[in-house]
N, C-alpha and C positions, 0 to 999 in steps of 0.2 A: 503494499500500500504506499502511494506517495504520502511523505510525511509533510510536504511543504503546501500545507493548506491552513485553512482558520484554526488557530490554536487560542489558548488562554493568552491574551497580549500582556507584555510587561512582566518584569521580575515580581514586582511588588504585588500584583494581583495573583501571580502563579504561587508565591509564598502564602498569601492570605487563603487562598483555595486549598492549598496542600494542609495548611494548619486546622482550617475549619472542618474539613472531612476527617482528619486525623483525630481532632477532638470530639468529634460527634460519636465516633467508634467508641470511644472511652465513655461517653456519657450514656450510651447505651447499655454498659455494662456496669453504671453505678448502683442499679437496684440489686445486682447479684451479690450474694455472700461468697466467700473465697472458695468453699465447697462445692458451689454451683459451677465454678469454672472448669471443673474436671469432668463432669458427667457427659457420656456418650451411649444415649440410650439405644440406637441402632446403627448398624455400619454405615447408613447414609448419612446421619448426622456427625458433628464433631464438636469436641468440648469448646467451649468460650474462647478458653485461653490458646486453644491451638489456632482458632480464627485470628485472634489478634496479633500471634506471632507470625502466622502466614502471610498476611497481608504486609507485614514489616519487611519479611524475607524477601517479597516481591521487589520491593525498591532496592533493597540492597543486592540482590542478584541481577536485576535487569536493569538497574540504573548506576548505582555506585561502583560496581564493578567495572563497567564500561566507561564512565565518565571520569572517575576519579584514579588519579595516577598512583600506582602503586597501594591500591586499597586493600586494607587488612580486615578480614569479616570480624564481627563482633565477638562471634564464636565459631569455629569451624564446624563443630558439632551440628549447629541449627540447619546448617545446609542440608543436611539427612532428615532430620526430625520434620522439619517445616516445607520441604518440598512437597507440593501436592500430587501433581501427574505428568511432571516434565521428564520423560524418560530420556530425552536427548539431551538434558542438563546432567542428570545422574540419578542414583538410586534414592529411595525414600522409604520411610517408615510405614508399614501397612495401614491402611487407613482405618480398617476395623479396629484397629489397636491404638488409635490416638487416644482414647479414654484411659490407657494403662499408664501414661506418661505423666508420673507425679512431679517428675521433675523435667524440666526447669520450673520452679515455683511461679506462682503469679507474679508475685514481686520482681523476681527476675527477668520475666516477659515484659514488665511495663519498663524495668531499665533498659531491655533491648529496643522497645519502641522510642523511648525518649532519647537514646543514644542515635538510632539512626535519623530521628527527626531532626535533631541537631546538625547532623552531618548533610542531611538532604537540603535543609535551609540554607546552609553555608555553600552548598554547591549551587543553588539557585542563583545565589547574589555572586559567585565568583566564576562561572562557566563562561567560557569565551563566546563571544556574540556569534560566532560562525557555528557554534553548536547549540545555541539555544533553541532553535526550531525543533531540533531533533529531541533535546532534552524535553521542551515542553509536550511533546508528542506522547514520550514514555511515560511522563509525570501524569498526564492526563488520563492514560490506559491505565496507570497504577490507582489513580484515585476513582475511577469507575469500576476497576476491580474492586476495591475496597467498599465501593457502595453495595456491590453485589454480595460481599461477605457481610455487610451489616444487616442486609435482609436474610441471609443465610443464618446469621447468629440468632436471629429472633425465631425464625423457623425452628431451629434446632433447639433453643431454650425451651420452646412451647412443647416440643415433642418430649425433651429431657424432663420437664416438670410433670407432663401428663403421665410418665411412667411411675410417678410417685403416688402412693395411695393417699398421702395427705393433699394431694392437688394444689399444690401452693400457686400462689399469683406472682406472676413476674412483677407487675405492679398493680397496686390496689386503688390507684388514683387515676385510671384511664377514663376518658370519656366514654359514655355510654349514650347512643342515638336511642330516641323513642319514636322516630318519624314511622310515618305510613308509606308503603311503596306506591309509586306511581303505576297507573294501568300499563299492562304489556302493550308497547306500541311497536311499530315496525318501521325501518327507514329502508326505503326502495333506492335500488342502484340499477342503472341501465346495461350494465356489462360492457361487454366490447373489449378493445384492446387497450390496456392500461399500463402504466409505468410503476413499477415498484423497486424497492431497494434504493441505493444511493450511490452517486458516484464519488464520496469521500470528501467532499469538499467542507464538511463540518465534521467534529468528531463522530465517529461510528466504530462499532467493533468490525473485524473483516468479515464476518458472516453476513453482514448487512449489505454488501458489495457483490457484484456491480448493479448499477441501474439497468432494469431490462424489462421487457414488454411481456404481459400475460394476456392471454384472451379468456373472457369470463362470461358465463351466460347472464341474463338479468336475474337478480336476486334481491332478498331482503334480509336485514340483520334485526334481531330484536334490540330496542333501545336499552334495556335494562336486562341484567342477570335473572336467572331462576331463582326464586326465593325458597326458604325453608318449607314454607306452606305448600307450595307447588311440589316441591321435591317429597314431602310428606305423602301427598296424594299418589305419587308414582310408589312409593313404599306401599302404601294401604290397598292399591290396586295388584299388590304381588308382582311388584316390579323386579324384585331380587329372586323371585322363584320361577320367571317365565323365560325359558332358554331363547325363545324365538327373538327376544329384544336384544340378547348379547352376542358380540363377537366371541368366537371360539375360545380365544385366550382369556377374555375376560370371564366367561363362564366357568373355565376351570379355576381360574384365580378367586372367584367368590366362593365356591364350592370348597376349594382347598383350605381358605383363610375363614370361612364362615362369615363373610360380610353381610350384613343385614341393613345398614345405615352408613352414613358418611363417618370418617374420622372424627373422633373426639364427641361424638354423641353418645349418649347413655340415657337409660330409663330409670326413673326412680318412681316404682308403683306405676301410674299411668301418665306421670309428667315426664316429658322429654327435658334432658339437660345438655350443656354444651360446653366443654373446657376451653377457656380463652386464655390469652396473656393475662387477663384480670382475674384468672381462677375460674370456679364453675359458675355459671349462670343459668337461668331457665332460658331454654331455646326460644328466641325471638322467631315468630313465623314471618315477620316482614323483612328480615335480613336475608341477603343472598345465601344462598346454600354454599357452602366451601369445604375445602379438604377433601376433594373427591378425584378419584383417578379418572384418567381418558376413558376406560372402559364403563365407568358408571355414568360419565358425561354423555358418552355415545348412547348407551342404552336409553337414558332418559330422553334425548333428542327423538330417538327412534319412537318410543311410546308416545311421544306428544305429537307425532306426525309431522316432525321437522327433521333437522339434520344438524350438524356442528358446521361451522364456518370454514372456509379455507382461508389460510394466512394472507394470501392476496386480498380476499375479500375484506379481512379485517384491516388490513393496512390502509385500503383506499378509505374506510369510513374514518380510521383514526387520522389519516392526514387531512380529512375536511372539517377536524374538530379542534378547538383550542385545549391544550393539555391543561386541563383541571379535573379535580375529583378528589377523593378521599385517599391521600397519601399519607406517609408516615409523620409528615410536618403536622396533619391535623390530629394527631396523638388519640385516635381511637384504637389503631394496631388492631383493629377488627372490622370487616366490611359492614356497611350501613345501609338501611333501605335507599333506594334511588329516589331522587326529587324528580320534578318535572321535565328537567333537562335530560332525564336518562342517566345511564353509567357507561361513558365511552373509556375513559380512563380511570385508572386507580380501581381501588376496592378489591378486586381480584384478578389474577391471571386467567384469561380466558383460553380454554382448550380450542384447539383447531383440529380440523382433520387432515392436516398436512404433516406430512413426515419431515423429520429435520435433516435436509439434504442440501447439498451446495447448490447456489444460484449458478445459472450458466456463465462460465467464464470466471468462477471464483477463483481468487488466488489468496492464500493465507499469508498472514506475516511472515517475514523472512526469519530463519533461524529457528531458535526454540520457542521463541513467541507464537510460531506458527500452530503449536500444539493447544493455544489458547481455547480454539473453537473447532478447528476443522476436523481434528480426529475423532470428534463427537458425533459426526455426521451419520449415524447409523442407529436404527432401532430406537429413535426417540420422536416424540411428537412436538410441534412448536406452540407455544403459548405467546398471547400477545396483550398489551395495555398497561401493564403494571399491577401494583396491589396496594393494599393499606399499609404495608411496611416498605414499599418502595419509595426512595427520595424522588422527589417531582422532577428536580432538574437531572435525575438519571436516565428518564423514559424519553422515548421520541416515537414517532409512528413506524418508523423502520425496525425497532428493537425487536429481535428473535430471541425469546426465552426458550428453553427446550428442557423436557423432563422424559423420564422414562414411563409408558403408559400406564403402569401399576402404582406408581408413586402418589402418595397421598398428603404429605407432611407440608408441602407447599401451599401458599394460599391461592387454591385453584378455584375455578368456578365454572359455570355453563352460560355462554352467551348462543343463542339459537339463530339458525339460518334456515331460509327455504326458498326455492327456487320461484320465479315468476314465469308462468306458463304461458 
């Protein structure tokens, strides 16, 4: 990818953005106790202290090593412990065993963060003008990477806490919406030949490139997400016991694991409860249903007489709307009922029917950073739009998130689509 494109201008703003996002990561950890930093409930999650160290390792490995002459690592052993999946860089500690690392301690990881922060700020101030554009691109990539891990951190903390019989709250002071959902409305699109993706003139991940054309039939998209009440109708109608609604892998999955409702739902006598980052709550029927797999989303869409959208269909809608909605800055950390403007961005990542594959002409970043996205373009599904724990300045219409179809611990929801005959 060409790095000579629009970047964060000026050293002062670059330093300010770096400090702001680094400090926000630490603010997300303030509600945690020392013991909370260690937990890894399933192989897909990571302990909070690993997240905090890994994003620091990213700057050290992909920036300081390249831009600072004779750079000496903070601790050489960290390169093995906090490498995530960059095999062209070197070996790594197994992901499922991150929760076994009682050392380095939380205090030592914060010392690591603050030491690297200091060196990074000095580098921004002192780097030669001829290298500033490349440095700016690397830092911006690192900051968006850290924002991804801020979201992963909250996803993982929620799952870690859900595994505790005490069902502790991450925070007891989160906002709670009491609004009513808007009626389900549909937005019509003409279809035809449309351009999606980006030419890279502004920051993007490599998987969003290149700009290219797609041919779409006329279609409609739901203006808001499917609600808990609507999903309950699916459950009560035998949705989880009707094999005709399910893809083969999905049917096998729900039979194997005994799924009968979304993740984090539970029943107390006749009342449904939901575990949230604010602890256990009564299930609000007006909120969007969340924490469901692709298979559940697909089965619901089929039951309702609709389908899931293609990622190109969703991108065209997102590109026509301002970026606004329920993001992490709104401090719900949970999806809320839609207002009359619908729900285009935020609240939940919308599953699409599109497999995560490269766009025509895709070229990954050069070197080890080419492993960032490209090598995952198999067996996963694309999601779009951001969520209630996404930073608003991290999202854009072309953003391609991706998860395996059986995964449910992300903030995922259902936006429906249908063809216009």
